[in-house]
N, C-alpha and C positions, 0 to 999 in steps of 0.2 A: 585454797586460793591459787589462782593461776600464776605462773612464773613468767618473768620476762626473759628476753634473749640473753642479757648479760649474765643473769644467774644460771640459766640453762647452760650457756657456754662454759662457765666456770665449773659448774657441778659435773658436767659430762666431759670435761677436758677437750672442748672444741676450741681451735685457735681462730680468733676473729681476724679476717683478712681485709674486709671492707665494711663500711657502714658502722664504724665503731661509735659514731655519735648518735646512733639510733637504737640504743639498748632497751628502750622501754616497750618495744613491740611485744605483744603477748601471742605466742604461737598457739594455734588452735588444735592442730594435729599435723600429720606429715603425709607426704606423698612420695613414693619411690618410683623413679623412672629415668631412663636415659634417652627416651624418645621425646623430643621437644613437642611434636604434635600431640602426643599422649598427654603431656603436662598441660598444654593449652586446652585440650578438650576435657580433662577430668579434674585437674587441681582446682581448689577453691581458695578464694582470698583468705589470707591469714595463715595458710598452711606453711610448714617447712618443706622444702624440696630436697630430697636426698638423691644425689647423682654423682656419677664419675666424669661427667662432661666438664670441660674446663675452657671452652672457647667463648668468645664474647656474646654469642647468641643466647647463652643462659641468662645473661643480664636482661636482655630484652623480654624474654619469656617471664622471668620473675617480676619485672616491672609491670608488664601487661596484665598478669594474673594477680597482682598486688599480694605476693607471697611475703610471709614474715622474713624468710631467709632461705638461702641456698646452703646446703651442707654438702661439701665436696668430700667424697670418701677416698679411701685407699692412699692417703698421703699424696694425691695427685698435685703436681705443681701448677700454679696458675700464673700466667704472665702478668707483669706489672700493668700492662695496658688494659687487661681485663679488670683488674682490681681498681684501677683509676676510673674506668668507665662505670663500674658498679658504684663507686663513691659519688660520681656525678649524677647518677640516676637514683640515688637513695636506696640501693639494693645491698642488703647485708649478705656477705659470704663468710661462712665458717668452714673450717677444715677439720675433718675427722681422720685420725690415723687408722681407723677401723674399716673393714669392708662394709658395704651397704647393708647386708643382713644384720650384722652386729649393731651397727649404728641405729637402724630402724628398731631393733629389739630394745636397745637402751632407751631410745626416745619413747617408745610405747609405754614401757614401765614408768619412766620418769613423768611423762605427761599425765598418766592416769593416777599417779600418786599425788600430783600437784592439785588435783581437783578437790 
C-alpha cells in the first residue's frame, strides 16, 4: 500500500514546514536536483523533490510540476515568506536534517517498501 506524506514525514523524521493541511498526497517517487530548469524539464507530477534550494522560486516550480512535496535538505533555513507563499500555493515543504544523498537513499528504500 502506498504511503501518504503525513506518514512518510513521521516515519523518516522530516519536519513539515508548509502544506500541513495536505497530508493525504501520495508520493510516487523522488527527483533530486538543485537546478530549477532541470526539475521543470524532468520531474513528473506526484514526485517528491529533494533540493537544497530555499528561495521562493522553488514554490513556483513545485506548483507548476504538481509535485507531492519539496524536501529541503541539510537543515537549510527557509524564510517565513517562502513558507507563507508555499501555503498560499498549496505546496508542501518538508525539512530533512540529512544531506541529499542520504535523504534520497532513505526515500528510495521507504517508497519501495511501501509498495
